[in-house]
N, C-alpha and C positions, 0 to 999 in steps of 0.2 A: 511833183504837180504834173509833170508830163504822163505818169503811170496812172494818177488817178484821172486824167482826162480820157486817156487811152481805154480805161476799164470803163468809165462810163459811157464811151462811146459804142464800145463793143456790147455793152448791155442795151444800150438802145437798138443797136442794129439787131441783135437777138430778138427782143421783143416785137419789133417790127415784122419781122421775117418768120416767126413761129406759127406754124400752121393752128387754126383753132381747133378746140377737142370736138366739139358737138356743133353743129350750125349755130348762130346766134339765135336768141329767142327774136321771134317778130311775126310778121303775118303768114298765113299756110301758103305754101308754094302751091302751084298749080296742079302738082302731082298729088299734093296732099288734100286739096280741095275736092281732087275727083274721087280719092279714097274714103271720104268722110262717109258717103253712104253705105260703107261696109263696117261701119262702127255703129253699135248700138248701147245704148244706155237703158237698162231697166231697172226695175225694182228700187227706185231712187225713193229714199225716205229722209225725212229732216225730224231731228228732235234734240231738245234742249238738254243739258246736262250740268253737273257742277263739278269744277274741278277740286283737286286737292287744296288748292289755294282759295276756295269760296268764289270762284271766280266762274260766271256763266260760260259755257262753251256750248256752240252749237254745232251739231254733228251732222254729217250728210252720208249716208250709207247707200251703197247701189253696186250694179255690175256692169261692167263693161265688155262687148262681146265684139270678135272680129268675124265676120262672116265672109271677108275677102279673101285673096290667095297670097296675100304678103304677109311676112314677118316684121312685126313692128317694135323696134327697140324703144321708143318713149311715144306716149300720149300725154298732152297736157290740156288742162281747160282752164277756161276763164269762169269763175264764178264772180255772178255780177248780182250784188244786191243792191237793192231800192228802198226809197224813202215811200210814204203813202202818196206823195206827188209824182211817183215814178222817176225820179231823180236818182243816179247812182251815187250812192255812200260808200261802198267798197267793191273794187274789181279786184281780185285776186287770182293769179296764176298758179294751177298746182297740177303735179305729175298723178295720174291715176292708173297709169301703168308703165312699168319701165324701170324706172333708177330701182327701188326696192324689191319690186316684185318680180322683176325679169322680164323677158321680152313676151310680146303679147302674139301668138302662133295663130295662122289661119285655124278657125273652128274653135278658138280658146274663149273660155267666159271667166272673166276674173271680178272677184270683189274689190270694191274699194271702200274707204273710210277716210271723210274728211272734217277735221276739227278746227273750228274756228273760233277764237276767244278775243277778236279785236273787231267785232262788228260794232259800227257806231249806235248809240240809242237812238237815232232817229231812223233805222231800219224798220221797214214794215211788218216785219216777221213773217213774210211769205218765201216760198222755197225760190232760192236764186236762180238766175238764167244759167244754165250750163252749157256752154260753148266750146265746142273742140277748136283750141288754139294754136295746137303744133301736133306734128306727127313727125316722127323720125323713122325711116325705114331701115330695116337690119341689113 
């Protein structure tokens, strides 16, 4: 019994004291807000497709460019879908540079493709708002 309690306590202490891998999702830091002006979304298009399972899939394709002087480890955006009355029906946060595509260096322009198959039927079928939600500097 004492060994189990000691192991549980050790595990709890390890969990509390471990450092986070990457900063937790949240609002843009002041540094990131200042850098947003150096990020440019371009050639953004939207189209509907059908998945192999005969499900409707909305694809958003575009480019992100880094005109600043910093290397970016990760860039995430919020995609905000609305209904005909302007009410938010879906807000999804997705990475458009980083995780799978690698760092975004100064001067780089990178293609991105986002696929959504969970948009409510009440969506107004308009391009969602694309808002920079997180920047992690290298």
